[in-house]
C-alpha positions as a printed NumPy array, in Angstrom:
array([[ -2.663,  16.904,  -6.453],
       [ -2.395,  14.268,  -9.161],
       [ -5.494,  13.211, -11.055],
       [ -6.224,  10.063, -13.058],
       [ -9.828,   9.808, -14.255],
       [-12.026,   9.847, -11.119],
       [ -9.079,   8.956,  -8.867],
       [ -7.198,  11.757,  -7.117],
       [ -4.089,  11.501,  -4.981],
       [ -3.249,  14.108,  -2.404],
       [ -0.676,  14.35 ,   0.318],
       [ -1.843,  12.307,   3.284],
       [ -3.076,  14.451,   6.158],
       [ -3.235,  13.541,   9.839],
       [ -7.019,  13.853,   9.546],
       [ -7.016,  10.968,   7.014],
       [ -5.463,   8.516,   9.446],
       [ -8.673,   7.564,  11.262],
       [-10.276,   6.431,   7.989],
       [ -7.124,   4.629,   6.881],
       [ -6.954,   2.848,  10.243],
       [-10.534,   1.615,   9.823],
       [ -9.794,   0.23 ,   6.337],
       [ -6.917,  -1.914,   7.576],
       [ -9.137,  -3.565,  10.215],
       [-10.907,  -5.563,   7.488],
       [-10.07 ,  -9.254,   8.07 ],
       [-10.074, -10.19 ,   4.367],
       [ -7.796,  -7.255,   3.591],
       [ -5.483,  -8.27 ,   6.435],
       [ -5.356, -11.823,   5.102],
       [ -4.363, -10.613,   1.636],
       [ -1.803,  -8.148,   2.994],
       [ -0.575, -10.946,   5.286],
       [  2.351,  -9.047,   6.815],
       [  0.589,  -6.866,   9.362],
       [  1.921,  -5.298,  12.559],
       [  1.255,  -7.363,  15.688],
       [ -0.915,  -4.582,  17.104],
       [ -2.816,  -3.695,  13.932],
       [ -6.058,  -3.28 ,  15.897],
       [ -4.508,  -0.748,  18.313],
       [ -5.735,   2.603,  17.027],
       [ -3.501,   4.658,  19.313],
       [ -0.368,   2.803,  18.142],
       [ -1.459,   3.112,  14.493],
       [ -2.074,   6.851,  14.751],
       [  1.232,   7.463,  16.561],
       [  3.232,   5.448,  14.025],
       [  1.59 ,   6.95 ,  10.951],
       [  1.731,  10.483,  12.33 ],
       [  5.526,   9.972,  12.6  ],
       [  5.549,   8.653,   9.013],
       [  3.887,  11.857,   7.776],
       [  6.917,  13.794,   9.041],
       [  9.502,  11.426,   7.519],
       [ 11.04 ,  12.973,   4.37 ],
       [ 11.986,   9.521,   3.005],
       [  8.311,   8.504,   2.817],
       [  6.032,   9.648,   0.007],
       [  2.497,   9.168,   1.316],
       [ -0.678,   9.874,  -0.616],
       [ -4.335,   9.433,   0.178],
       [ -6.419,   7.958,  -2.618],
       [ -9.671,   9.786,  -3.248],
       [-12.548,   8.527,  -5.38 ],
       [-15.068,  11.286,  -6.047],
       [-13.537,  13.117,  -3.057],
       [-14.152,  10.173,  -0.678],
       [-11.131,   8.536,   0.97 ],
       [-10.662,   5.187,  -0.75 ],
       [ -7.213,   4.181,   0.496],
       [ -3.566,   5.04 ,   0.661],
       [ -0.411,   4.512,  -1.341],
       [  3.15 ,   5.18 ,  -0.25 ],
       [  6.832,   4.746,  -0.955],
       [  9.081,   3.977,   1.992],
       [ 12.645,   2.75 ,   2.404],
       [ 13.352,  -0.658,   3.942],
       [ 16.866,  -2.092,   4.164],
       [ 18.047,   0.546,   1.694],
       [ 15.424,  -0.285,  -0.946],
       [ 12.516,   1.93 ,  -1.985],
       [  9.308,  -0.083,  -1.551],
       [  5.716,   0.603,  -2.482],
       [  2.677,  -0.182,  -0.386],
       [ -1.001,   0.501,  -0.829],
       [ -4.289,  -0.282,   0.866],
       [ -7.672,   0.078,  -0.794],
       [-10.918,   0.16 ,   1.185],
       [-12.741,  -3.085,   0.467],
       [-15.797,  -1.303,  -0.944],
       [-13.576,  -0.084,  -3.819],
       [-12.032,  -3.472,  -4.686],
       [-12.45 ,  -4.607,  -8.277],
       [-13.133,  -1.111,  -9.602],
       [ -9.663,  -0.289, -10.925],
       [ -8.839,   2.009,  -8.006],
       [ -5.499,   0.34 ,  -7.205],
       [ -4.462,   0.451, -10.852],
       [ -5.44 ,   4.093, -11.305],
       [ -3.794,   5.087,  -8.03 ],
       [ -0.576,   3.279,  -8.96 ],
       [ -0.52 ,   4.993, -12.355],
       [ -0.905,   8.415, -10.74 ],
       [  1.59 ,   7.58 ,  -7.978],
       [  4.289,   6.468, -10.417],
       [  3.984,   9.884, -12.086],
       [  4.953,  11.638,  -8.844],
       [  7.258,   9.037,  -7.252],
       [ 10.174,   8.65 ,  -9.636],
       [ 12.532,   6.66 ,  -7.392],
       [ 13.821,   3.631,  -9.244],
       [ 14.288,   0.862,  -8.699],
       [ 11.054,   0.563,  -6.779],
       [ 10.169,  -2.737,  -5.125],
       [  6.858,  -4.321,  -4.212],
       [  6.252,  -7.372,  -2.038],
       [  3.067,  -9.393,  -2.36 ],
       [  1.782, -12.527,  -0.629],
       [  2.015, -15.516,  -2.97 ],
       [ -1.796, -15.801,  -3.203],
       [ -2.679, -12.093,  -3.48 ],
       [ -3.404, -12.36 ,  -7.19 ],
       [ -5.083,  -8.953,  -7.444],
       [ -2.016,  -7.071,  -6.223],
       [  0.249,  -9.228,  -8.365],
       [ -1.775,  -8.288, -11.462],
       [ -1.721,  -4.59 , -10.557],
       [  2.079,  -4.534, -10.181],
       [  2.674,  -6.574, -13.347],
       [  0.31 ,  -4.359, -15.364],
       [  2.523,  -1.359, -14.588],
       [  5.859,  -2.921, -15.414],
       [  6.913,  -4.454, -12.117],
       [  8.798,  -7.692, -12.807],
       [  8.84 , -10.603, -10.397],
       [ 12.492, -11.009,  -9.422],
       [ 12.349, -13.422,  -6.516],
       [ 10.64 , -14.81 ,  -3.477],
       [ 11.093, -14.622,   0.261],
       [  9.498, -16.274,   3.255],
       [  8.381, -14.568,   6.391],
       [  5.975, -14.824,   9.272],
       [  2.625, -13.359,   8.266],
       [  0.98 , -12.134,  11.45 ],
       [ -2.45 , -11.897,   9.814],
       [ -2.252, -15.614,   9.034],
       [ -0.157, -16.717,  12.   ],
       [  2.023, -18.728,   9.638],
       [  5.174, -18.461,   7.589],
       [  4.267, -17.826,   3.965],
       [  5.978, -17.058,   0.699],
       [  5.908, -13.577,  -0.769],
       [  6.85 , -12.519,  -4.258],
       [  9.292,  -9.668,  -4.773],
       [  8.706,  -7.31 ,  -7.687],
       [ 10.955,  -4.599,  -9.109],
       [ 10.283,  -1.597, -11.335],
       [ 13.313,  -0.042, -13.044]])
């Protein structure tokens, strides 16, 4: 377990997945994340997919705890040969430094570099978090954002 102030990270357990599923149902969170699975409200599909992820050795998955309560998740996965970071914070913890503290702790245990992050063009909070920890904006891409039902721009960040 990695600790940073009141934020703890621990290996994600199958028993965490129900809470993590509930967090990602938040419509404002979905809008900010933008690039959601088509069936993001299908709990059975979510649990099956993420249970498989827990067994994948290429994925580093941690549950974020604040005072021992599940506050979100953070993970490294590989997409198209690149290591990417993703995180989701329960809305009730937004604006409290949880994402920043979790990223700090996660970067101590996940040493893969380069590490990429992709953020919707208007998700200023996540952009600030990545930039604060040394991620540099290296480009943009466009894709269909299912949560917005539109093609949008996303910024691509890299940490060396």
